[in-house]
LODREN-986589 format. One line per 10 residues: number of its first residue (from 1); their letters; for each residue x, y, z of C-alpha. Coordinates in nm, 3 decimals. Example, Ala and Ser with C-alpha at 12.3 -4.5 7.8 and 13.67 -1.06 7.14 Angstrom:
# LODREN-986589
1	AS	1.230/-0.450/0.780; 1.367/-0.106/0.714;
This chain:
# LODREN-986589
1	XXXXXXXXXX	0.000/0.001/-0.001; 0.154/0.336/-0.099; 0.256/0.588/0.164; 0.014/0.855/0.036; -0.273/0.615/0.101; -0.163/0.531/0.458; -0.122/0.901/0.547; -0.350/1.051/0.289; -0.253/1.378/0.131; -0.355/1.512/-0.212;
11	XXXXXXXXXX	-0.003/1.638/-0.260; 0.154/1.295/-0.179; -0.096/1.127/-0.413; -0.010/1.355/-0.709; 0.361/1.329/-0.628; 0.325/0.949/-0.641; 0.155/0.981/-0.980; 0.418/1.222/-1.112; 0.704/0.989/-1.012; 0.557/0.713/-1.229;
21	XXXXXXXXXX	0.442/0.930/-1.523; 0.595/1.070/-1.833; 0.733/1.428/-1.839; 0.415/1.607/-1.973; 0.215/1.461/-1.682; 0.485/1.575/-1.439; 0.481/1.924/-1.591; 0.098/1.940/-1.561; 0.113/1.841/-1.193; 0.382/2.082/-1.105;
31	XXXXXXXXXX	0.198/2.357/-1.290; -0.123/2.266/-1.103; 0.069/2.303/-0.769; 0.199/2.640/-0.876; -0.149/2.757/-0.974; -0.304/2.650/-0.644; -0.005/2.764/-0.428; -0.038/3.119/-0.561; -0.414/3.131/-0.522; -0.493/3.109/-0.892;
41	XXXXXXXXXX	-0.872/3.093/-0.843; -0.868/3.396/-0.619; -0.653/3.587/-0.866; -0.889/3.492/-1.151; -1.176/3.630/-0.954; -0.994/3.954/-0.888; -0.900/3.987/-1.259; -1.268/3.932/-1.352; -1.352/4.233/-1.134; -1.057/4.430/-1.282;
51	XXXXXXXXXX	-1.170/4.347/-1.636; -1.517/4.502/-1.581; -1.361/4.798/-1.388; -1.127/4.886/-1.669; -1.340/4.809/-1.975; -1.515/5.153/-1.996; -1.202/5.368/-1.950; -1.025/5.151/-2.202; -1.310/5.184/-2.454; -1.308/5.563/-2.416;
61	XXXXXXXXXX	-0.930/5.575/-2.467; -0.945/5.354/-2.766; -1.251/5.506/-2.927; -1.106/5.855/-2.897; -0.868/5.762/-3.174; -1.123/5.578/-3.377; -1.340/5.885/-3.356; -1.061/6.094/-3.487; -1.033/5.875/-3.797; -1.409/5.856/-3.849;
71	XXXXXXXXXX	-1.478/5.505/-3.714; -1.608/5.590/-3.369; -1.896/5.337/-3.389; -1.671/5.048/-3.473; -1.713/4.857/-3.143; -2.092/4.892/-3.114; -2.145/4.811/-3.484; -1.947/4.485/-3.479; -1.971/4.373/-3.116; -2.297/4.177/-3.182;
81	XXXXXXXXXX	-2.123/4.008/-3.477; -1.834/3.902/-3.257; -2.060/3.783/-2.974; -2.245/3.568/-3.229; -1.940/3.344/-3.248; -1.989/3.244/-2.886; -2.347/3.142/-2.971; -2.462/3.195/-2.612; -2.793/3.364/-2.710; -2.754/3.641/-2.449;
91	XXXXXXXXXX	-2.942/3.972/-2.453; -2.664/4.203/-2.563; -2.861/4.528/-2.566; -2.739/4.644/-2.216; -2.380/4.572/-2.328; -2.423/4.755/-2.651; -2.568/5.057/-2.458; -2.265/5.071/-2.236; -2.033/5.049/-2.536; -2.223/5.323/-2.728;
101	XXXXXXXXXX	-2.210/5.551/-2.425; -1.831/5.496/-2.404; -1.790/5.560/-2.780; -1.953/5.904/-2.763; -1.731/6.041/-2.493; -1.420/6.189/-2.654; -1.131/6.265/-2.421; -1.152/6.630/-2.511; -1.494/6.658/-2.335; -1.346/6.508/-2.015;
111	XXXXXXXXXX	-1.096/6.782/-1.954; -0.745/6.731/-1.814; -0.854/6.578/-1.481; -1.098/6.336/-1.649; -0.847/6.226/-1.912; -0.577/6.177/-1.651; -0.823/5.981/-1.441; -0.893/5.742/-1.728; -0.520/5.699/-1.804; -0.435/5.630/-1.439;
121	XXXXXXXXXX	-0.714/5.370/-1.423; -0.578/5.208/-1.734; -0.223/5.194/-1.589; -0.341/5.064/-1.250; -0.551/4.794/-1.418; -0.253/4.664/-1.617; -0.033/4.694/-1.307; -0.284/4.468/-1.124; -0.286/4.235/-1.417; 0.087/4.215/-1.431;
131	XXXXXXXXXX	0.129/4.150/-1.054; -0.105/3.852/-1.077; 0.130/3.694/-1.339; 0.454/3.809/-1.179; 0.401/3.609/-0.854; 0.435/3.279/-1.034; 0.778/3.389/-1.156; 0.884/3.465/-0.802; 0.851/3.836/-0.853; 0.614/3.972/-0.591;
141	XXXXXXXXXX	0.608/4.326/-0.720; 0.505/4.497/-1.044; 0.730/4.711/-1.261; 0.784/5.059/-1.116; 0.514/5.310/-1.213; 0.740/5.502/-1.451; 0.833/5.185/-1.633; 0.467/5.088/-1.656; 0.391/5.422/-1.808; 0.678/5.389/-2.056;
151	XXXXXXXXXX	0.570/5.035/-2.154; 0.187/5.051/-2.156; 0.144/5.399/-2.307; 0.295/5.302/-2.655; 0.105/4.973/-2.638; -0.217/5.167/-2.587; -0.141/5.402/-2.878; -0.033/5.120/-3.101; -0.340/4.911/-3.022; -0.578/5.208/-3.070;
161	XXXXXXXXXX	-0.402/5.282/-3.405; -0.450/4.918/-3.512; -0.813/4.931/-3.411; -0.864/5.243/-3.619; -0.687/5.100/-3.928; -0.868/4.769/-3.884; -1.203/4.944/-3.876; -1.123/5.125/-4.203; -1.004/4.794/-4.356; -1.322/4.615/-4.257;
171	XXXXXXXXXX	-1.541/4.881/-4.412; -1.335/4.879/-4.727; -1.336/4.499/-4.745; -1.707/4.478/-4.709; -1.768/4.738/-4.980; -1.508/4.577/-5.211; -1.659/4.231/-5.169; -2.007/4.364/-5.222; -1.900/4.519/-5.555; -1.707/4.210/-5.664;
181	XXXXXXXXXX	-1.928/3.923/-5.543; -2.282/4.070/-5.572; -2.252/4.344/-5.836; -1.974/4.197/-6.053; -2.017/3.817/-6.027; -2.385/3.838/-5.948; -2.376/3.585/-5.660; -2.646/3.569/-5.409; -2.597/3.811/-5.115; -2.583/3.505/-4.887;
191	XXXXXXXXXX	-2.245/3.424/-5.036; -2.123/3.768/-4.935; -2.254/3.709/-4.585; -2.062/3.374/-4.561; -1.745/3.541/-4.679; -1.775/3.822/-4.420; -1.850/3.562/-4.149; -1.541/3.364/-4.250; -1.330/3.680/-4.239; -1.462/3.772/-3.890;
201	XXXXXXXXXX	-1.409/3.417/-3.768; -1.049/3.413/-3.871; -0.969/3.759/-3.739; -1.153/3.702/-3.414; -0.958/3.380/-3.339; -0.630/3.534/-3.461; -0.667/3.844/-3.239; -0.763/3.631/-2.934; -0.462/3.401/-2.983; -0.238/3.707/-3.013;
211	XXXXXXXXXX	-0.373/3.855/-2.693; -0.319/3.526/-2.501; 0.028/3.497/-2.640; 0.131/3.847/-2.541; -0.021/3.793/-2.199; 0.190/3.481/-2.141; 0.510/3.596/-2.314; 0.546/3.970/-2.267; 0.332/4.070/-1.969; 0.512/3.910/-1.666;
221	XXXXXXXXXX	0.822/4.096/-1.533; 1.052/3.801/-1.492; 1.342/3.866/-1.250; 1.707/3.817/-1.327; 1.910/3.597/-1.354; 1.698/3.396/-1.588; 1.784/3.018/-1.604; 1.610/2.972/-1.938; 1.660/3.087/-2.294; 1.431/3.328/-2.486;
231	XXXXXXXXXX	1.376/3.052/-2.742; 1.244/2.813/-2.469; 1.008/3.092/-2.343; 0.891/3.174/-2.689; 0.820/2.812/-2.795; 0.653/2.727/-2.466; 0.437/3.043/-2.481; 0.323/2.968/-2.837; 0.242/2.609/-2.744; 0.047/2.696/-2.431;
241	XXXXXXXXXX	-0.132/2.978/-2.618; -0.276/2.722/-2.858; -0.361/2.485/-2.572; -0.530/2.760/-2.371; -0.737/2.863/-2.669; -0.859/2.497/-2.719; -0.947/2.488/-2.343; -1.135/2.817/-2.372; -1.333/2.686/-2.668; -1.430/2.370/-2.467;
251	XXXXXXXXXX	-1.521/2.585/-2.164; -1.749/2.797/-2.382; -1.918/2.487/-2.512; -1.971/2.369/-2.154; -2.113/2.715/-2.065; -2.352/2.690/-2.362; -2.466/2.359/-2.225; -2.524/2.499/-1.876; -2.722/2.787/-2.030; -2.942/2.550/-2.225;
261	XXXXXXXXXX	-3.013/2.346/-1.914; -3.045/2.617/-1.649; -3.106/2.964/-1.803; -3.488/2.918/-1.772; -3.456/2.835/-1.406; -3.205/3.113/-1.345; -3.445/3.370/-1.505; -3.691/3.299/-1.226; -3.444/3.454/-0.984; -3.271/3.707/-1.209;
271	XXXXXXXXXX	-3.533/3.811/-1.455; -3.395/3.987/-1.764; -3.046/3.993/-1.600; -3.004/3.616/-1.609; -2.709/3.657/-1.851; -2.497/3.853/-1.611; -2.387/3.545/-1.393; -2.302/3.370/-1.726; -2.084/3.666/-1.838; -1.906/3.656/-1.498;
281	XXXXXXXXXX	-1.849/3.284/-1.530; -1.721/3.329/-1.893; -1.462/3.597/-1.794; -1.360/3.405/-1.476; -1.312/3.084/-1.668; -1.094/3.255/-1.932; -0.870/3.416/-1.668; -0.843/3.082/-1.482; -0.725/2.910/-1.802; -0.480/3.186/-1.889;
291	XXXXXXXXXX	-0.338/3.188/-1.533; -0.301/2.810/-1.548; -0.117/2.869/-1.879; 0.121/3.111/-1.703; 0.200/2.835/-1.447; 0.268/2.584/-1.726; 0.500/2.825/-1.904; 0.692/2.880/-1.576; 0.715/2.508/-1.516; 0.853/2.440/-1.865;
301	XXXXXXXXXX	1.095/2.728/-1.856; 1.243/2.645/-1.518; 1.247/2.263/-1.572; 1.397/2.052/-1.414; 1.446/2.287/-1.122; 1.066/2.336/-1.087; 1.007/1.963/-1.024; 1.233/1.973/-0.720; 1.057/2.269/-0.558; 0.937/2.238/-0.212;
311	XXXXXXXXXX	0.591/2.386/-0.165; 0.532/2.515/0.181; 0.154/2.484/0.213; 0.162/2.569/0.584; 0.290/2.920/0.513; 0.606/3.096/0.643; 0.783/3.431/0.589; 0.971/3.269/0.301; 0.632/3.155/0.149; 0.810/2.872/-0.035;
321	XXXXXXXX	0.985/3.098/-0.279; 1.308/2.950/-0.428; 1.278/2.650/-0.191; 1.415/2.355/-0.385; 1.572/2.042/-0.264; 1.907/2.165/-0.381; 1.877/2.477/-0.172; 1.739/2.312/0.139;
């Protein structure tokens, strides 16, 4: 009879499994320990709140640039189209109303104090996001504020510029396809709709994959000295990005099943707001998967040192950081 069974412990049980398993299983178990040790579920819940806290300021900052180039209604026009890919059959009118209100508030109308308030909210939101990823890499603090401003401000401007250019490209593409497919080749308008849907499907998935990759690869402030190569970090980040996206798709399918089974019962208690808990579960699940991915990337990059790490579940001033068998 194994020791973990005589003196039962979940950690001993999974250690027993890891000792007799192939390397990918060992990596998954160590990553799971890292995720739980650093309170991954609690951090996912905090990031869910941060996401909703920062979404309106971010929309105002981004749409200020799209307003300047004549595409201020880009988000509200195409958000229903993007939500249709999730196929969750949610009432999106309240969400569209919030987005439309954000789109019609240029920074110039807010004044200096209002604009600075939005910018500070944006920086603090990204700082909170960064700190939740840093802790897995044994870095318990975020970048200094001046570094955050230097890094995140250009990213904000670049992202807003890309949104503006992309909005113009989408409008141009739709007009061009309409002229070529419907007016020129005389195809049925349904063909044009399928082409547009295929374009949105590819760009939506591509953009989401890019965001996950940047979150795993570029967001954490990893301390020096680094005992891994940039190539190892890059390859592992790409692989885990694809795996995380597959897990998110599966999670959305499960959420769809839950909605189909329970949304009628939930509406008894929540009325027309029954979709709000589902939105919270959706965002919470996505952050949980991405934070798990961050732990997997850490495990791969620091392997084989990570498999010898001692996890101090009881708690101490050291909190288990850098506690490996070699150092003990």
